[in-house]
C-alpha positions in Angstrom: 103.7 123.4 120.6 105.9 120.5 120.9 104.2 117.3 121.7 106.4 115.6 124.2 107.6 116.3 127.7 110.9 115.8 129.5 109.7 114.0 132.5 110.5 115.5 135.9 110.6 112.5 138.1 109.1 112.7 141.6 110.3 111.3 144.8 107.0 109.9 145.9 107.2 107.0 143.5 104.0 108.2 141.8 103.1 108.4 138.1 105.4 111.1 136.7 103.8 114.2 135.1 103.6 114.2 131.3 102.8 116.3 128.3 100.8 114.9 125.4 102.6 112.7 123.0 105.1 111.1 125.4 105.1 107.3 126.1 104.9 106.8 129.8 107.9 105.1 131.3 107.3 101.4 131.8 104.7 101.1 129.1 104.8 97.4 129.4 104.0 97.4 133.1 101.4 95.1 134.5 97.8 95.9 133.6 94.9 95.6 136.0 93.8 92.0 136.6 91.1 91.1 134.1 87.6 90.6 135.4 84.7 88.7 134.1 82.3 90.5 131.8 80.1 92.6 133.9 76.8 92.9 132.1 76.4 91.0 128.8 72.9 92.2 128.1 73.6 95.9 128.8 76.7 95.8 126.7 74.8 94.3 123.8 72.1 96.9 124.1 74.7 99.7 124.2 76.3 98.3 121.1 72.9 98.2 119.4 72.7 102.0 119.7 75.6 102.3 117.4 73.5 100.9 114.6 71.7 104.3 114.6 71.2 105.4 111.0 71.7 101.9 109.7 68.4 100.6 111.1 66.5 101.2 107.8 69.1 99.1 106.0 69.0 96.5 108.8 65.2 96.3 108.3 65.7 95.6 104.6 68.2 92.9 105.4 65.7 91.5 107.9 63.1 91.3 105.1 65.6 89.5 102.9 66.3 87.1 105.8 62.6 86.4 106.2 62.1 85.6 102.5 65.3 83.5 102.4 64.3 81.6 105.5 60.8 81.0 104.1 62.3 79.5 101.0 64.6 77.4 103.1 61.6 76.2 105.1 59.8 75.2 101.9 62.7 72.9 100.9 62.0 69.9 103.1 58.2 70.0 102.4 59.0 70.0 98.6 61.4 67.1 99.1 58.7 65.1 100.9 56.2 65.8 98.1 58.8 64.6 95.6 59.3 61.3 97.5 55.6 60.8 97.8 55.2 61.6 94.1 57.4 58.5 93.3 54.8 56.2 95.0 51.5 58.1 94.5 50.5 56.8 91.1 48.4 53.6 90.7 50.4 50.5 91.2 53.2 52.4 93.1 54.4 54.1 90.0 56.0 57.5 89.7 53.9 60.6 89.1 56.4 62.2 86.7 54.3 65.4 86.2 54.1 66.1 89.9 57.8 65.2 90.4 58.9 67.5 87.6 56.9 70.4 89.1 58.3 69.8 92.5 61.8 69.6 91.3 61.5 72.9 89.3 60.0 74.7 92.3 62.7 73.2 94.6 65.4 74.4 92.2 63.9 77.9 92.0 63.6 78.1 95.8 67.3 77.1 96.3 68.6 79.5 93.6 66.5 82.3 95.1 67.6 81.5 98.6 71.2 81.6 97.5 70.8 84.9 95.7 69.1 86.5 98.8 71.8 85.1 101.1 74.5 86.6 99.0 72.7 90.0 98.9 72.1 90.1 102.6 75.6 89.1 103.4 77.0 91.8 101.1 74.7 94.5 102.6 75.6 93.3 106.1 79.3 93.5 105.5 79.0 97.2 104.5 76.7 97.9 107.4 78.9 96.3 110.0 82.0 98.1 108.8 80.2 101.4 109.0 79.0 100.7 112.5 82.5 99.7 113.6 83.9 102.8 111.9 81.6 104.9 114.0 82.6 103.1 117.1 86.3 103.4 116.3 85.9 107.1 115.6 84.0 107.6 118.9 86.8 105.8 120.8 89.6 107.7 119.2 87.7 111.0 119.7 87.2 110.0 123.4 91.0 109.5 123.8 91.5 113.1 122.7 89.2 114.3 125.5 90.7 112.3 128.3 93.0 114.0 130.8 96.7 113.1 131.0 96.1 111.3 134.3 94.4 108.6 132.3 97.3 108.0 130.0 99.9 108.3 132.7 98.4 105.2 134.5 98.0 102.9 131.5 100.5 101.3 129.0 100.1 102.8 125.6 100.3 99.4 123.9 97.3 98.3 125.9 95.3 101.3 124.8 96.3 100.6 121.2 95.0 97.1 121.6 91.6 98.5 122.5 91.5 100.7 119.4 92.6 97.8 117.1 92.1 94.3 118.4 89.1 94.9 120.6 87.4 96.9 117.8 88.2 94.2 115.3 86.6 91.6 117.6 83.5 93.7 117.7 83.6 94.0 113.9 83.8 90.3 113.4 81.0 89.6 115.9 78.7 92.2 114.3 79.3 91.1 110.7 79.1 87.3 111.4 76.5 87.1 114.1 73.7 89.6 113.2 72.4 87.9 110.1 72.9 84.4 111.6 70.9 85.4 114.7 68.0 86.7 112.6 68.0 83.8 110.2 68.3 81.4 113.2 65.3 82.8 115.0 63.1 82.8 111.9 64.3 79.3 110.9 63.4 78.0 114.3 59.9 79.5 114.2 59.2 78.4 110.7 60.5 74.8 111.1 58.6 74.3 114.4 55.4 75.5 112.7 55.8 73.1 109.8 56.7 70.3 112.2 53.5 70.9 114.2 51.5 71.0 111.0 53.0 67.7 109.7 52.9 65.7 113.0 52.5 66.9 116.5 53.6 63.6 117.9 56.9 63.6 115.9 57.4 67.2 116.9 57.1 66.2 120.6 59.7 63.5 120.0 62.1 65.8 118.3 61.9 68.4 121.1 63.3 66.0 123.6 66.9 67.0 122.7 66.2 70.8 122.9 66.8 71.0 126.7 70.1 69.1 126.2 71.2 71.8 123.6 70.5 74.6 126.0 72.1 72.9 129.0 75.2 72.2 126.9 75.4 75.7 125.6 75.0 77.2 129.1 77.6 74.9 130.5 80.2 75.8 127.8 79.6 79.5 127.6 79.7 79.9 131.4 83.4 78.8 131.1 84.3 80.6 127.9 82.9 84.0 128.8 85.6 84.9 131.4 88.3 83.2 129.3 87.6 85.4 126.3 87.6 88.4 128.5 91.0 87.5 129.9 92.3 86.6 126.4 91.6 90.2 125.3 93.4 91.5 128.4 96.4 89.3 127.8 96.5 90.4 124.2 96.6 94.0 125.4 99.6 93.2 127.6 101.4 91.6 124.7 100.8 94.6 122.5 102.1 96.8 125.3 105.3 94.9 125.6 105.8 94.8 121.8 105.2 98.5 121.5 107.5 99.3 124.4 110.3 97.1 123.0 110.2 98.4 119.5 110.1 102.0 120.6 113.1 101.5 122.9 115.0 99.0 120.7 118.2 101.0 120.8 118.1 100.9 124.6 117.4 97.2 124.6 120.4 96.6 122.4 122.7 99.0 124.2 122.2 97.1 127.5 122.3 93.6 125.9 118.7 93.2 127.0 117.6 91.2 123.9 117.4 87.9 125.7 115.5 89.3 128.7 113.1 91.1 126.3 112.5 87.8 124.5 112.0 86.0 127.8 109.4 88.7 128.9 107.7 88.3 125.5 107.6 84.5 125.9 106.2 84.9 129.3 103.3 87.2 128.2 102.9 85.2 125.0 102.7 82.0 127.0 100.0 83.4 129.2 98.0 84.4 126.1 98.5 80.9 124.7 97.2 79.3 127.9 94.1 81.4 128.2 93.4 81.3 124.4 93.9 77.5 124.4 91.4 77.1 127.2 88.9 79.4 125.5 89.2 77.6 122.2 89.1 74.1 123.7 86.0 74.8 125.7 84.3 76.5 122.7 85.5 73.6 120.5 83.6 71.2 122.7 80.3 72.7 121.7 79.8 71.7 118.1 80.9 68.0 118.3 78.7 67.5 121.3 75.8 69.3 119.7 76.3 67.0 116.7 75.9 63.9 118.9 72.7 65.4 120.4 71.3 66.1 116.9 72.0 62.6 115.7 70.3 61.2 118.8 67.2 63.4 117.9 67.2 62.2 114.3 67.4 58.6 115.5 64.4 59.1 117.7 62.4 60.6 114.9 63.4 57.8 112.5 62.4 55.1 115.0 59.0 56.7 115.9 58.4 57.7 112.3 59.1 54.3 111.0 56.7 52.7 113.4 54.0 55.3 112.4 54.7 54.6 108.7 54.3 50.9 109.1 51.0 51.5 110.8 49.9 53.8 107.9 49.7 56.9 110.0 52.3 58.8 107.9 53.9 58.6 104.5 57.6 58.0 103.8 57.7 61.5 102.2 56.3 63.1 105.4 59.0 61.4 107.5 61.7 62.7 105.0 60.2 66.2 105.3 60.1 65.9 109.1 63.8 64.8 109.3 64.7 67.8 107.1 62.6 70.2 109.4 64.2 68.6 112.4 67.6 69.4 111.1 66.5 72.9 110.2 65.1 73.3 113.7 68.1 72.0 115.6 70.7 73.6 113.3 69.8 77.2 114.2 69.9 76.2 117.8 73.4 74.8 117.4 74.4 77.9 115.4 73.0 80.2 118.0 74.7 78.4 120.7 78.0 78.7 118.7 77.2 82.3 117.9 76.6 83.0 121.6 80.0 81.5 122.2 81.6 83.8 119.6 79.7 86.7 121.1 81.8 86.3 124.3 84.8 87.5 122.4 83.0 90.4 120.8 81.4 91.4 124.1 84.7 91.2 125.9 86.1 93.6 123.3 83.1 95.9 123.5 83.3 96.1 127.3 86.9 97.1 127.1 86.0 99.8 124.6 83.1 101.0 126.7 85.4 101.1 129.7 87.4 103.8 128.0 84.3 105.6 126.7 83.0 105.7 130.3 86.2 107.4 131.6 85.7 110.9 133.0 86.8 113.4 130.4 88.9 116.4 130.9 86.7 119.0 132.6 84.9 121.2 130.2 85.3 125.0 130.1 83.0 126.5 132.8 80.0 128.6 131.6 81.1 132.1 130.8 84.7 131.0 130.1 86.5 133.8 128.3 89.0 133.6 125.4 92.5 134.6 126.3 93.1 137.2 123.5 96.3 139.1 123.0 97.9 137.6 126.2 100.7 139.7 127.8 102.1 136.7 129.7 102.0 138.0 133.3 102.0 134.8 135.3 101.2 134.5 139.1 101.2 131.4 141.3 99.3 132.1 144.4 99.8 129.5 147.2 99.5 126.6 144.7 99.3 123.0 146.0 99.2 119.9 143.9 99.3 116.1 144.4 98.9 113.2 142.0 97.6 111.3 145.0 95.8 112.9 147.8 98.1 111.5 150.5 101.4 112.5 148.8 101.7 116.2 148.0 104.1 117.2 145.2 103.9 121.0 145.3 103.3 122.9 148.6 102.1 126.5 148.7 104.2 127.7 145.7 103.9 131.4 145.1 105.8 133.6 142.6 105.2 136.5 140.2 106.6 136.4 136.7 106.0 139.8 134.9 105.3 140.0 131.2 108.4 139.6 129.0 110.4 138.2 131.9 112.5 135.0 132.0 112.1 132.7 134.9 114.3 129.6 135.4 113.3 126.6 137.5 116.1 124.6 138.9 116.3 121.8 141.4 117.0 118.1 141.7 115.1 115.5 139.8 111.7 114.9 141.3 111.5 118.4 142.8 108.4 119.4 140.9 109.8 121.6 138.1 107.9 120.0 135.3 104.8 119.8 137.5 104.8 123.6 137.6 104.7 123.7 133.8 102.0 121.1 133.6 99.8 123.1 136.0 100.5 126.4 134.1 99.3 124.8 130.8 96.4 123.0 132.6 97.5 119.6 131.7 96.7 119.1 135.4 94.7 121.3 137.6 96.1 122.6 140.9 94.5 121.0 144.0 94.9 124.3 146.0 95.6 128.0 145.4 95.3 129.9 142.1 97.3 130.3 138.9 96.7 133.6 137.1 97.6 134.9 133.7 97.2 138.6 133.0 95.3 138.9 136.3 92.7 136.2 135.7 92.5 132.6 137.0 93.5 130.3 134.2 90.4 128.2 135.0 88.3 131.1 133.7 89.9 130.9 130.3 88.9 128.4 127.6 91.5 125.6 127.4 92.0 126.1 123.7 92.8 129.8 123.9 95.0 129.2 127.0 97.1 126.6 125.4 97.5 128.6 122.2 99.5 131.2 124.1 102.2 128.6 125.0 105.1 127.3 123.0 107.0 124.4 124.5 110.4 123.0 123.6 111.1 119.9 125.6 114.1 117.7 126.4 112.7 114.8 124.4 110.9 116.2 121.4 108.3 114.4 119.4 108.0 114.4 115.6 105.1 112.9 113.7 105.2 110.8 110.6 105.1 113.1 107.6 107.3 115.7 106.0 109.6 118.1 107.7 107.5 120.9 106.5 104.3 119.4 108.0 106.1 118.9 111.3 107.2 122.5 111.5 103.7 123.7 110.5 102.2 121.6 113.3 101.6 124.7 115.5 100.5 126.9 112.6 98.9 124.8 109.8 98.2 127.8 107.6 101.8 129.0 107.5 103.3 129.7 104.1 106.5 127.9 102.8 108.3 131.2 103.3 107.3 131.4 107.0 108.4 127.8 107.5 111.8 128.4 105.9 112.2 131.6 108.0 111.4 129.7 111.2 113.8 126.9 110.3 116.5 129.5 109.5 116.1 131.2 112.9 116.4 127.7 114.6 119.6 127.0 112.5 117.7 124.0 111.0 117.6 125.2 107.4 121.3 124.3 106.8 120.8 120.5 107.4 117.4 120.5 105.8 118.8 121.9 102.6 121.3 119.0 102.5 118.5 116.4 102.6 117.5 114.9 99.2 113.9 116.3 99.3 114.7 119.2 101.6 111.5 120.3 103.4 109.5 117.5 101.7 111.7 114.8 103.3 109.5 112.2 104.8 110.1 111.4 108.5 109.7 108.0 110.1 107.9 107.7 113.4 109.3 110.3 115.8 111.9 111.4 113.2 113.9 108.2 113.6 115.8 109.0 110.4 117.2 112.2 111.9 119.7 112.7 114.7 118.5 113.8 118.2 120.0 117.2 117.6 118.2 117.6 114.3 114.9 116.6 115.8 115.5 119.2 118.5 116.1 121.9 115.9 112.9 121.1 114.2 111.0 121.3 117.5 112.5 124.7 118.1 111.5 125.8 114.5 108.0 124.6 115.2 107.7 126.8 118.3 109.3 129.8 116.5 106.7 129.5 113.8 103.8 129.4 116.3 104.9 132.8 117.8 103.6 132.1 121.3 103.2 134.7 124.1 104.7 132.4 126.7 107.7 130.1 126.1 108.5 127.0 128.1 112.0 125.6 127.5 112.7 122.2 129.2 116.4 121.5 128.7 115.8 122.6 125.1 119.4 122.4 124.1 120.4 119.3 126.1 120.7 117.0 123.1 122.6 119.4 120.9 126.4 119.7 120.5 128.2 122.7 122.0 128.7 124.5 118.7 125.1 124.2 117.7 124.0 125.1 121.2 125.6 128.5 120.8 123.6 129.2 117.6 120.4 127.9 119.3 121.0 130.1 122.3 121.2 133.1 120.0 118.0 132.0 118.2 116.2 131.4 121.5 117.3 134.9 122.8 115.6 136.4 119.7 112.5 134.4 120.3 112.4 135.1 124.0 112.6 138.8 123.4 109.2 140.4 124.2 107.8 137.0 125.6 107.5 135.6 129.1 109.8 132.6 129.3 110.0 129.7 131.7 113.3 127.7 131.6 113.6 124.3 133.2 117.3 123.6 133.5 119.8 121.2 135.1 122.9 122.9 133.6 123.0 126.1 135.7 125.4 127.9 133.4 122.6 128.1 130.8 120.3 130.3 132.9 122.7 132.8 134.5 121.1 135.6 132.6 117.5 134.8 133.6 115.5 137.6 135.3 114.6 135.3 138.1 115.9 131.9 139.2 113.7 129.7 141.4 115.1 126.8 143.3 112.4 124.1 143.8 113.1 121.2 146.1 110.8 118.7 147.9 107.8 120.6 146.4 108.7 123.9 147.9 110.1 127.1 146.6 113.4 127.2 148.5 115.1 130.3 147.0 114.3 133.0 144.4 116.4 135.7 142.8 119.0 136.5 140.1 122.1 134.5 139.7 124.4 137.0 141.5 121.9 137.5 144.3 121.6 133.7 144.9 125.4 133.2 144.8 125.8 135.9 147.4 123.4 134.2 149.7 125.5 131.0 149.6 122.4 128.9 150.0 121.0 125.9 148.0 121.6 127.4 144.6 125.2 128.3 145.5 125.9 124.7 146.6 124.3 123.4 143.4 126.3 125.7 141.2 129.6 124.9 142.7 128.9 121.2 142.7 128.3 121.3 139.0 131.4 123.5 138.4 133.4 121.1 140.5 132.1 118.1 138.6 132.8 119.8 135.3 136.4 120.6 136.4 136.9 117.1 137.7 
């Protein structure tokens, strides 16, 4: 099955119908206005669930953090002992034996702490990447399960931003913040405990600055939280514009739109700059101001400690230890405040990811759904209604019967609903009224997989994937042999140009076959459908991009493929469907006329007028 749709515009101004693989027109359109993060705590708890099987390793990392923090907490105490050792001997001399022991223990503690920190960082890097890998896989899998309605209403570049930039933000937050949070909490508890043991009075003096730290952190993060959320949304807009411009670069150049495209880029990029600058400035305020608060705290400890030392209540070594513990106590508070600031970016990314994960998936097959085996291709539309929006109907009570192995052509003006009929038949959308039957059974009673396997679609704008020509032809039948691929290409008249390529069937294609002509891409799409051998063919202007000479060969190939299969042909050039078993004229969502070419010409109705108008334009 080809993976891209020729869009049939609609007169209602709604989102046009689509078939998987096509970029929605206007992919750089405005995105919904960003909102502030909804629930920070619930998002964090939800993210925690993705640690899943990694929790045993996380426990081991936690143990390493505990030991590492304990060694860090021992440092200031040992330093204080060393200072006191230099004045503890008689006459104020140095106790070299005690000093030597203290220095050796201190060296061992710092070396061990460094080794443990490296190990826990190494383990955490692997853990965080595996967690994010699982989250990214869940998100990509979710995208495969969402209905086309979801993609039709969102720029593709914005969705790509969620899979890449937002996931990377989560990755950075998890890898950088998890260990720091654990170490910070343990460090705070350990340092506070030692401070209380050494001097409750000095501890009370040092805690004076703690409320200031929390007030400052709260003040800053309240402003950075919505800014980081908006920054991610603006980044999504920028990605959408870049993706749209690169994809349609030939159109941009053809219409001399380069300057306007650059202006649009600068506009979006400027908005991203403004919000990013605000976010970084506000977050940048935090650490310098925290440093000022910390220095004030140390000054208070030094003054009170000096007074107590003069009075003989404490030793110089104890004051030195206490200053070290005060730094260890306040530093994690500062780091945690900064980490919380960083978490805003990660949570903003996680929320955008979870917004997609919370979207309603394509409806599952109902209980008792049957497999459509050996389909004959008898299609019936029974009073089918459809609307993309409830207040604007697109199809109104469409009814027709297409017997097995028959060919039915759908004609009408742009926006009449022709492609919508095909989208309903393939269940890319579900009818809002009436029934669609294949072989006498409502298509909703079949499994989607078996239903779609019976279709082969060749569309006006085909889509080819990056890979070899052989892989693209085998897309609808991965287990096909090389001989089957060559046979299908031969039937589609594609073998001739393939053989002229340097690597023939192993020629690598760029994105959407950019290194082939439009006609060559169309030939490969036709070969892909021929190889799949579907029961029902859908041809949406399948030869519109091919020259007249090649079209004759393709028409011959399609006639062979159509033989013994039910075929639906969406056509604007009426001379290509004169031999169809039935021609249906669709206009304003209604079935205006139906019959063979000669019958419709005799009626001198809508079809007659359309045919003669085209003939007149061709002659003129």
